[in-house]
N, C-alpha and C positions, 0 to 999 in steps of 0.2 A: 485612281480609276473609279468611275461611277457609272451607274446604270440602274434601270428599274426593270424588275421582271414583269413580263406580260403573259397572259394565258395561264394554262394549267397543264399538268401531265408531265412527260419526260423533260427534265431540265436540259436545255441546250444553250451553249454560249456561243455567239457569233462574234468573231474577232476580225475587225476590219484591217485592210492593207494600208500601204503608205504610198502616196497620200491617200487620205479617206477620212471616214468618220463613221459613227454608229448608224447614221441615216442611210449609208450604203446598203444596208441590210433591210430596209423598209419593205421592199417588194418581196423579199424572201420570207420575212416574217408574216406577211399577209397570206402565204401559202402554207403556214404551219399553225392553223387554229387549234389543234389538239396538242400543242407542244408548249411548254413553259419556256419562253425565250428571254434571254438577256443579251443585249447587243450594247456593251459599254464603249464609251470613247476611250481608246487606249492613252497611256501617258504621252504627252507631247501634242495632244489635240484638245480642243475645247478649252484652251488656256491653261492646261496643266503642264508641269515640267516633263521633259522627255526622259526615257529610260531604255535600257537595253533589254534583250530577251529575258534574262533572269530577273531584272526588276519588274518587268511586266508580268511575269509568271508569279512572282511574290505578291504583287498588288492584287492580281486576280484571285489568287489563293485566299488572301485576307478578305476580299470582297465576298467570296462564297462562304467563308466562316461567318462573316458579319450578318449575311442574310439567311443563315441556317441551312444552306444547300450543301449536302454531303458529297454528291458525285454528279458529274455533268458530262454530257457529250460536247466535245469542243469542235467547232467548225472554224478553221482558220484560212482567210484569204491572203495571199501575198505575204507581207511581213507578219500578218496575224497568224499565218501558219507556222512561222518560226516560234512565235510566242506559245502556240498550241503544243509544238514539239517539246519546247523547254518546260512547259507545264507537266507534260507526261514524265519527263525526266526527273524534275524536281518535287512534284507533288502527285505521284501516280495514284495515291489513295483517293484523290478527288476526281479522277477521270474514268469515265465508264466507256467512252468511245471517242474516236477521232476521225475527222474528215478534213482533208486538205484540199484546197481549191487554188490551183496555180500558185503553189506555196514556195516561199523562200525556205531554205533550210541548209544553205551551203556552209554555214558556220558550225553546223552539227556534223561531226565526223561520221562517215557511213558506219563505223564499227558501233557507234552509239544507236544507230537505227535498230540493231538487234535488241538493245535494251528497251527501246520504245515498244516494239512489238511483242516483247516477252512479258509485258504486264498482263496479269490474268484477265482473260476475257476481252482484251482490247482488239486483237486481231479479228475475232468474230463480230464484235460491235462495229468495227471499221468496215467490214465486208457489207454491212447493211447499206452503207452509202452507195456502194457500187451496184448492188442489186436494184436499189431504188432509182438510180440514174436514168434508165430508159423510161420510166413512167413520168418522172418529173421534168426531164430535159426538154420535152417538146413545149411545155408551157413557159419555161424560162427562156428557151431559145426564141420563141415567138416574140417575146418582149425585146430581145436583143439581136434580131435578125440582120440588122444592118452592120453588124460587126464581123460578118463572114463566117460565123460558126454554124449556121443552119446546116443540118445534115451530118456534119462531123460529130457534134456534141450529142445529137439526138440518136445517133447510130448505136444500137445495143452493143455492149461490149467494147465501146470506144475507150473507156477508162482503163479497162484491162489491157487493151491493145497498146494504149499510150504508155503504160508502164513498162512494156516490153521494149519500147524503142520505135523509132520511125519505120514505117513500112518500106520494104525494098522492092 
């Protein structure tokens, strides 16, 4: 796993999905000028050998240690969300916040979700993503309006409503 840090401030790691690559986050990175961002290519991409969730988490942990970054906010999309969850379970001391975007996580038993959210400060840090969603969503949706998400993603509280299940 490799990648270069950009910017300064709060360290945030953006983990891409499958298929995908670090460049999937280019537009998001542009919206975070006050954040120190790392968007690495996960194992199995950019010519590196593939790995499972635990292997990805181990390599990410080693990358953070090698760059001297102690704690990060993890943002995981799709398969990258599974890596982020595994990172919280295996290396909680390196995680200060978690944001999952259309995340996979079915290989993690629901009973382990309690372990994830029990990490000190993680529930509060993760709530920041929900609070910020109404402010950020219109800009992101404007760029992806052709995908049928305009209105739904930009609606305040959509994330919380989605967590409760489909509307009846």
